[in-house]
C-alpha positions in Angstrom: 0.0 0.0 0.0 1.4 3.4 -1.0 2.0 5.9 1.7 0.1 9.1 1.4 1.9 12.4 1.8 0.3 14.0 4.8 2.2 17.3 4.6 -0.2 20.2 4.3 -0.3 21.9 1.0 0.1 25.7 0.8 -3.2 27.3 0.2 -3.7 28.0 -3.5 -5.6 30.9 -4.8 -5.6 32.6 -8.2 -4.2 36.1 -7.7 -6.6 38.9 -8.3 -6.2 41.0 -11.5 -4.7 44.4 -10.7 -5.7 47.6 -12.6 -4.4 51.1 -12.3 -6.9 53.7 -13.3 -5.7 57.3 -13.5 -8.6 59.7 -13.8 -9.3 63.3 -14.6 -12.1 63.3 -12.0 -11.9 62.3 -8.4 -15.5 61.1 -7.7 -17.7 59.9 -10.6 -15.3 57.5 -12.3 -14.2 55.9 -9.0 -17.7 55.6 -7.6 -18.9 53.9 -10.7 -16.0 51.5 -11.0 -15.8 50.7 -7.2 -19.6 50.3 -7.2 -19.3 47.8 -10.1 -16.5 45.9 -8.4 -18.4 45.6 -5.1 -21.9 44.9 -6.6 -20.7 42.4 -9.1 -18.3 40.8 -6.5 -15.4 41.0 -8.9 -12.1 39.6 -7.8 -10.0 42.5 -8.9 -7.9 45.2 -7.2 -8.1 48.7 -8.6 -5.8 51.5 -7.7 -7.2 54.9 -8.4 -5.4 58.2 -8.9 -7.6 61.2 -9.6 -7.8 64.9 -10.3 -5.4 64.9 -13.3 -5.5 66.7 -16.6 -5.1 64.3 -19.6 -1.3 64.8 -20.1 -0.7 64.6 -16.3 -2.7 61.4 -16.1 -0.7 59.8 -18.8 2.6 60.9 -17.3 1.6 59.6 -13.9 0.3 56.3 -15.3 3.6 55.8 -17.1 5.5 56.4 -13.9 3.3 54.0 -11.9 3.5 51.3 -14.6 7.3 51.6 -14.6 7.4 51.3 -10.8 5.2 48.3 -10.8 7.4 46.6 -13.4 10.5 47.3 -11.2 8.7 45.7 -8.2 7.5 42.8 -10.3 11.1 41.6 -10.6 10.9 40.4 -7.0 7.1 39.9 -6.8 5.3 39.2 -10.1 2.0 40.1 -8.4 3.1 43.7 -8.3 2.6 44.0 -12.0 -0.6 45.7 -13.2 -2.8 43.7 -15.6 -4.1 46.9 -17.1 -3.1 50.5 -16.9 -5.8 52.9 -17.9 -6.2 56.7 -18.2 -9.8 58.0 -18.0 -10.4 61.5 -19.1 -12.8 63.9 -20.9 -12.1 65.8 -24.1 -13.7 69.0 -22.7 -11.4 71.8 -23.8 -8.0 70.3 -22.9 -5.3 71.4 -25.3 -2.9 68.5 -24.8 -5.2 65.6 -25.8 -3.2 64.6 -28.9 0.1 64.6 -27.0 -1.5 62.5 -24.2 -2.9 60.0 -26.7 0.5 59.7 -28.5 2.4 59.1 -25.3 -0.2 56.6 -24.1 0.1 54.6 -27.3 3.9 54.6 -27.1 3.8 53.5 -23.5 1.3 50.7 -23.9 -1.4 52.4 -21.8 -5.1 52.0 -22.5 -7.4 55.0 -22.8 -11.0 55.5 -21.9 -11.7 58.9 -23.4 -15.2 60.5 -23.2 -16.4 63.3 -25.5 -17.8 65.5 -24.1 -17.5 64.0 -20.6 -17.6 60.8 -18.4 -21.3 61.4 -17.6 -22.1 60.4 -21.2 -21.2 56.8 -20.2 -23.7 57.1 -17.3 -26.4 58.5 -19.6 -25.9 55.6 -22.1 -27.3 53.3 -19.5 -30.7 54.9 -20.1 -30.8 56.1 -23.7 -29.0 56.4 -27.0 -27.2 59.6 -27.9 -26.0 60.3 -31.4 -26.3 64.1 -31.7 -23.6 66.4 -30.5 -24.2 67.3 -26.9 -22.7 69.7 -24.3 -21.4 68.3 -21.1 -23.9 70.4 -19.0 -26.7 68.9 -21.0 -25.4 65.3 -20.4 -25.1 66.0 -16.6 -28.7 67.4 -16.6 -30.0 64.3 -18.4 -28.2 62.1 -15.8 -30.1 63.9 -13.0 -33.3 63.2 -14.9 -32.7 59.5 -14.6 -30.9 59.4 -11.3 -32.6 61.9 -8.9 -29.7 61.9 -6.4 -27.0 62.2 -9.1 -24.3 64.8 -8.2 -21.0 63.4 -9.4 -21.2 60.3 -7.1 -22.8 57.3 -8.8 -24.9 54.7 -7.1 -23.9 51.7 -9.3 -26.7 49.5 -7.9 -29.3 51.4 -10.0 -27.1 51.1 -13.1 -26.1 47.4 -12.8 -29.1 46.0 -14.7 -28.5 48.5 -17.5 -24.7 48.1 -17.8 -24.9 45.8 -20.9 -27.2 48.3 -22.7 -24.6 51.0 -22.0 -21.8 48.8 -23.4 -23.8 48.1 -26.5 -24.8 51.8 -27.1 -21.2 53.0 -26.5 -19.8 50.3 -28.9 -22.4 51.3 -31.5 -21.4 55.0 -31.1 -17.7 54.0 -31.4 -18.3 52.1 -34.7 -20.5 54.8 -36.1 -18.0 57.6 -35.4 -15.1 55.5 -36.8 -17.1 54.7 -39.9 -17.6 58.4 -40.5 -13.9 59.0 -40.0 -14.6 60.9 -36.8 -13.2 58.5 -34.1 -13.6 60.1 -30.7 -15.9 62.8 -31.9 -18.8 64.1 -29.8 -20.6 62.0 -28.6 -18.4 59.0 -27.8 -16.9 57.2 -24.9 -14.3 54.5 -24.5 -15.3 53.7 -20.9 -17.1 50.5 -22.1 -13.6 49.1 -23.0 -12.4 49.6 -19.4 -15.6 48.1 -18.0 -15.2 45.0 -20.2 -11.5 44.7 -19.3 -12.4 44.7 -15.5 -15.3 42.3 -16.1 -13.2 39.7 -17.9 
């Protein structure tokens, strides 16, 4: 009879995926993504850095990514599985430079035109006409009575797939017109899908 090895195995657990999300805003983006992570019980870690203009966000993301790569030499779990910059077009002058540096550095972008709140609005309705950010924010308040930058994801959860479909459709439509990233559009659905994977 063969002897069984009675030594205890070390506990085994798949490591959580790690994301870095560097945002222009401090509240809306984080409250949506954190609400999604908690509500959907996602096994991911998300590090947020907020209150950055687009060029600053990309520069900070590059520095954080490089630091995580250095730490990953000793501990591979220090490496980020995704590094994202989330910002609005608004009237920022350095968007082309931020996009170029992000592409060179291997960062992912979730750019919204005119603003992140377009992503929230797409949970409720389609939007294909040019729209001002104040109008988008007003429409969000129409559907979410307590909306004021902070997002209660629980109310949006059942509508998330509709928002993804609408954002993807807008993306394809704008690209087909040769107007990729034009108003209205949002790449937030790509970040959401990456976190949900």
